[in-house]
C-alpha positions in Angstrom: 0.0 0.0 0.0 0.8 3.9 -0.4 1.8 6.4 2.0 -1.4 8.4 3.2 -1.5 11.9 1.7 -1.8 13.7 5.2 -5.5 14.6 4.4 -6.4 10.6 4.3 -4.7 10.4 7.7 -6.6 13.2 8.9 -9.7 11.9 7.6 -8.9 8.7 8.9 -8.3 10.1 12.7 -11.2 11.4 12.4 -13.0 8.8 11.6 -11.7 6.9 14.2 -12.7 9.7 17.0 -15.8 10.1 15.9 -17.4 6.4 15.8 -14.9 5.7 19.5 -17.8 8.0 20.5 -20.5 8.1 18.8 -21.4 4.7 17.6 -19.7 1.9 19.7 -20.8 -1.2 19.4 -23.9 -1.0 22.1 -25.9 1.8 19.4 -25.9 -1.7 17.2 -27.1 -3.1 20.5 -29.8 -0.8 21.4 -30.8 -0.7 17.6 -31.1 -4.1 17.8 -33.0 -4.1 20.8 -36.0 -1.4 20.1 -39.0 -1.4 19.3 -38.6 1.2 16.3 -38.2 -2.1 13.9 -35.4 0.7 11.9 -32.5 -0.4 9.7 -30.5 3.0 11.3 -30.1 5.8 13.6 -30.6 8.1 11.7 -29.5 10.3 14.3 -25.6 9.2 14.0 -26.6 9.3 10.3 -27.4 13.1 10.1 -23.9 13.6 11.9 -22.0 11.4 9.4 -23.4 13.3 6.5 -22.7 16.6 8.3 -18.9 15.5 8.5 -19.2 15.7 4.9 -18.8 11.4 4.7 -21.9 11.3 2.5 -19.9 13.8 -0.6 -16.1 12.0 -0.2 -16.3 10.2 -4.1 -18.6 12.8 -5.1 -16.3 15.7 -6.7 -16.8 19.1 -5.2 -19.1 21.0 -8.5 -21.2 18.5 -6.8 -21.2 19.3 -3.2 -18.8 16.8 -3.1 -15.4 16.3 -1.5 -13.7 14.5 -3.7 -11.5 12.9 -1.3 -11.8 9.6 -3.6 -12.2 6.0 -3.3 -9.0 4.7 -1.0 -10.6 7.7 1.7 -13.8 6.7 1.8 -12.6 2.9 2.4 -10.6 4.6 5.5 -14.1 5.9 7.1 -15.6 2.5 6.1 -12.9 0.6 8.2 -13.3 2.8 11.1 -17.1 2.3 10.5 -17.4 -1.6 10.9 -14.8 -1.6 13.9 -18.1 -0.1 15.7 -20.9 -2.1 13.8 -21.7 1.5 13.1 -25.5 0.8 11.7 -25.3 3.7 9.4 -26.2 3.4 5.2 -22.5 4.8 4.3 -21.9 1.3 1.8 -25.3 2.0 0.3 -25.2 5.6 -0.1 -21.5 6.8 0.1 -20.4 3.6 -2.2 -22.4 2.6 -4.4 -25.3 6.0 -5.0 -22.6 7.9 -6.4 -20.9 4.9 -8.4 -24.0 4.0 -10.3 -24.6 7.9 -11.7 -20.3 8.9 -12.1 -19.8 5.3 -14.0 -23.4 5.5 -16.0 -25.3 8.3 -14.8 -25.8 10.8 -17.6 -25.4 14.7 -16.9 -28.3 15.6 -15.8 -28.8 12.5 -13.5 -25.4 13.5 -11.9 -26.2 16.9 -11.7 -30.3 16.1 -9.8 -29.0 13.0 -8.2 -25.6 13.6 -6.9 -25.8 16.7 -5.1 -28.5 15.2 -3.0 -26.8 12.6 -1.6 -23.9 14.3 -0.7 -26.0 16.4 1.0 -27.9 12.8 3.1 -31.0 14.4 1.4 -31.7 10.4 0.1 -31.1 7.6 1.3 -30.4 4.9 -1.6 -30.3 0.7 -1.7 -28.7 -1.4 -4.3 -31.8 -3.7 -5.5 -30.0 -6.7 -7.7 -30.7 -10.6 -6.4 -33.4 -12.6 -6.7 -33.2 -15.7 -4.4 -31.4 -16.7 -1.5 -27.6 -16.5 -3.4 -25.6 -13.6 -4.7 -26.3 -14.1 -9.0 -26.5 -10.5 -10.8 -26.9 -12.7 -14.0 -29.9 -14.1 -12.8 -32.3 -12.0 -13.5 -35.8 -11.9 -14.2 -37.5 -8.6 -13.4 -38.7 -7.5 -15.7 -38.5 -3.4 -17.2 -40.7 -2.7 -20.2 -40.9 0.5 -22.6 -43.7 3.0 -21.5 -43.1 6.9 -23.2 -39.7 8.2 -22.3 -39.0 5.6 -19.2 -40.4 2.5 -18.5 -42.5 0.2 -16.1 -40.8 -2.3 -14.0 -42.6 -6.1 -12.5 -40.7 -8.5 -10.9 -38.9 -9.1 -7.0 -35.7 -8.7 -5.4 -34.6 -10.1 -2.2 -32.9 -9.2 0.9 -31.8 -5.9 -0.3 -29.7 -4.1 2.7 -30.6 -1.0 3.9 -34.2 -1.1 1.4 -36.3 -1.4 4.1 -35.3 2.5 5.5 -34.2 3.5 0.9 -35.9 6.3 -0.7 -34.8 5.6 -3.8 -33.4 2.3 -5.1 -31.1 0.9 -8.2 -32.6 -2.2 -9.6 -31.3 -4.6 -12.6 -34.0 -5.7 -14.9 -34.0 -7.1 -17.8 -35.4 -5.4 -20.7 -37.4 -6.3 -24.1 -34.7 -7.9 -25.8 -33.1 -9.8 -23.2 -30.0 -7.1 -21.8 -29.8 -6.0 -18.7 -30.7 -2.3 -17.8 -30.0 -0.8 -14.1 -32.9 1.7 -13.3 -33.6 3.9 -10.7 -37.5 3.5 -8.9 -38.7 5.7 -6.3 -39.2 3.2 -3.4 -42.4 5.3 -2.2 -44.1 4.6 -5.7 -47.6 3.0 -5.1 -46.0 0.0 -7.5 -42.9 -0.8 -5.1 -44.2 -3.2 -1.7 -41.2 -3.7 0.5 -41.6 -6.2 3.1 -38.7 -5.6 6.2 -36.7 -8.2 6.8 -35.1 -8.6 10.4 -31.9 -10.5 9.7 -29.0 -11.9 12.4 -27.1 -8.7 12.6 -30.1 -7.0 13.9 -29.1 -4.4 10.2 -32.1 -6.2 8.3 -33.0 -5.8 5.0 -36.1 -6.0 2.6 -37.9 -7.8 -0.1 -39.3 -5.3 -2.7 -41.8 -6.2 -5.2 -42.2 -4.2 -7.9 -45.6 -4.4 -9.7 -45.0 -1.9 -13.4 -43.2 0.2 -10.7 -41.9 3.5 -12.7 -37.8 3.2 -13.3 -35.5 5.6 -15.1 -32.5 3.7 -17.5 -28.9 4.7 -15.7 -27.1 2.2 -18.2 -27.8 -0.6 -20.2 -26.0 -3.6 -20.5 -24.4 -5.8 -17.7 -21.2 -3.7 -17.7 -22.7 -0.9 -15.0 -24.1 -3.4 -12.9 -20.7 -5.3 -12.6 -19.4 -2.1 -12.3 -21.5 -0.7 -9.7 -21.5 -4.0 -8.2 -17.3 -4.1 -7.6 -17.5 -0.9 -6.2 -20.1 -2.1 -3.6 -17.7 -5.5 -3.4 -14.4 -2.9 -2.2 -16.7 -0.9 -0.5 -18.0 -3.9 2.2 -14.9 -5.9 1.9 -13.6 -2.1 3.8 -15.7 -2.7 6.3 -15.6 -6.0 7.3 -11.5 -5.7 7.7 -12.0 -2.7 9.6 -14.7 -5.2 11.9 -12.0 -8.0 12.0 -9.3 -6.1 13.1 -11.8 -4.9 16.6 -12.2 -8.4 17.0 -8.4 -9.2 16.8 -7.5 -6.4 18.6 -10.4 -6.9 21.7 -9.4 -10.8 21.5 -5.6 -10.0 21.7 -6.7 -7.3 25.1 -8.1 -10.5 26.4 -5.0 -13.1 25.9 -2.8 -10.7 27.3 -5.1 -10.3 30.8 -7.4 -13.5 31.1 -5.7 -15.4 33.6 -6.1 -19.2 33.9 -3.8 -22.2 35.9 -1.8 -19.0 37.1 -1.0 -17.5 34.4 -2.1 -15.2 31.5 -3.6 -17.4 28.4 -1.8 -15.6 25.8 1.4 -17.6 27.6 0.2 -20.8 26.3 2.0 -21.2 22.8 -1.3 -22.9 21.4 -3.3 -19.8 21.9 -0.3 -18.1 20.3 0.0 -19.4 17.6 -4.0 -19.3 16.5 -3.7 -14.7 17.5 -0.2 -15.0 15.1 -2.4 -16.8 12.4 -5.1 -14.5 12.7 -2.7 -11.2 12.1 -1.7 -12.9 9.4 -4.6 -13.4 7.4 -5.6 -9.4 8.9 -2.3 -8.1 6.9 -3.3 -9.8 3.5 -6.9 -8.8 3.5 -5.2 -5.2 4.2 -3.2 -4.8 1.5 -5.3 -6.5 -1.3 -8.5 -3.4 0.4 -5.8 -1.6 -0.3 -5.6 -2.5 -3.9 -8.5 -3.0 -4.7 -9.5 1.1 -3.3 -6.6 2.5 -5.5 -7.6 0.6 -8.4 -10.7 2.3 -8.2 -8.9 5.7 -7.9 -6.8 5.0 -10.6 -9.9 3.5 -12.8 -7.4 0.5 -13.5 -8.9 -2.8 -15.8 -8.2 -5.1 -13.5 -11.0 -3.8 -11.4 -13.1 -7.0 -11.4 -10.2 -8.9 -10.5 -9.3 -7.6 -7.5 -11.9 -6.6 -6.1 -12.6 -11.0 -6.2 -10.0 -11.2 -4.3 -10.8 -8.0 -1.8 -13.7 -9.5 -0.7 -13.2 -13.4 -0.9 -9.8 -12.5 1.3 -11.7 -10.2 3.3 -14.7 -13.2 3.8 -12.7 -15.7 4.7 -10.3 -13.0 7.3 -13.9 -11.9 8.9 -14.8 -15.9 9.4 -12.2 -16.6 10.9 -11.9 -14.0 13.4 -15.3 -13.7 14.8 -14.9 -17.1 15.2 -11.9 -17.3 17.1 -13.3 -13.9 19.2 -15.7 -16.2 20.4 -14.1 -19.4 21.2 -11.1 -16.9 21.9 -13.4 -15.2 24.8 -14.9 -19.0 26.3 -18.1 -19.2 27.5 -18.5 -15.1 28.1 -18.7 -15.2 24.3 -21.2 -17.2 23.8 -23.6 -14.1 25.9 -25.6 -12.2 24.2 -24.3 -9.3 27.3 -20.9 -9.8 25.7 -20.0 -7.9 21.7 -18.6 -10.9 20.4 -22.3 -12.4 19.6 -23.1 -9.0 17.3 -19.2 -9.1 15.7 -20.6 -12.6 14.9 -23.5 -12.1 13.3 -22.5 -9.1 11.3 -20.1 -10.6 9.8 -22.1 -13.9 8.7 -24.3 -11.3 6.7 -21.3 -8.9 5.4 -19.7 -12.2 3.6 -23.0 -13.1 2.0 -23.4 -9.1 0.6 -22.4 -9.4 -2.9 -21.1 -12.5 -2.7 -19.5 -15.3 -0.9 -15.9 -16.3 -0.6 -16.3 -19.2 -2.4 -18.6 -16.7 -5.5 -15.0 -14.5 -5.4 -13.0 -17.5 -6.0 -15.1 -18.8 -8.6 -15.0 -15.2 -10.4 -11.8 -14.8 -9.8 -10.9 -17.7 -11.1 -13.2 -17.3 -14.0 -11.5 -13.7 -14.9 -8.1 -14.7 -14.7 -8.4 -17.2 -17.0 -8.1 -20.4 -15.5 
């Protein structure tokens, strides 16, 4: 990884200070246990918008700060550390990427400034079954004057229950795929809230002839937006894995058993060392992926799958070890280990599991 600029270091430090004070894991726990059924903490999200996080990748002309994907990745990493319940990935990474990659000048002018100002919440709706398969699209888009009418169903849409706008993949009459913007509040859009294990929730969404506006035609825009989503997700997973490791390492250094600190047992040292190696490998993969997003290099798909697969495997291991190495207390709901484990399992599946991306990486590399 190249050295961070002073601007990026300042952004990372301010993000770390903010989430540690304003969004510790207890905020997610309170959201999960509350009666509101909200998908995220609205007040927390408003503060993030005020800090400018929603516009990190958006050009200054549209109200953003143009700090790039490396900058946003640093913030997502810190958000992942504390499991902060906010739609940062959907609104700051995915939505701007969709308009910058596939939108025309008028669409960019209409929406990027609203995203940067936190005036709307977007969600990406691509999957139609229990597993990530973005090419398997039965949702139909039929021409309707200058726009489209969308019919079909999307499942397990992250942040879908609270979204104002949706980015939807659909198949046109000629069989090609299109990415469309749909108003989530339209009468022909039916949202069913889901309560997921991690406490954040999701939604199944049905479209009954919902009006839509096309952003781009063909699978390329959809794949490109998904790769941004995967890299952003990997950055968040890296932060979560790092925090789970830090908490576990502190426990190993302080918990005593049989008259000595358990971190002194060689078997546990080996397990901690293996986790540390996995973390450093993951950090390198995520950093490389974020850098190619900023440079718009040709190998974005390859590095996106590499980062998501590596982050998924690392987070799976460390979240499991966090529970096991904490012993009995790690199995209780009172301890944060369970929150990290459940959030890990959700993020592992989001936008493709490790097995999905290993297979995709192999195909992209010609294996």
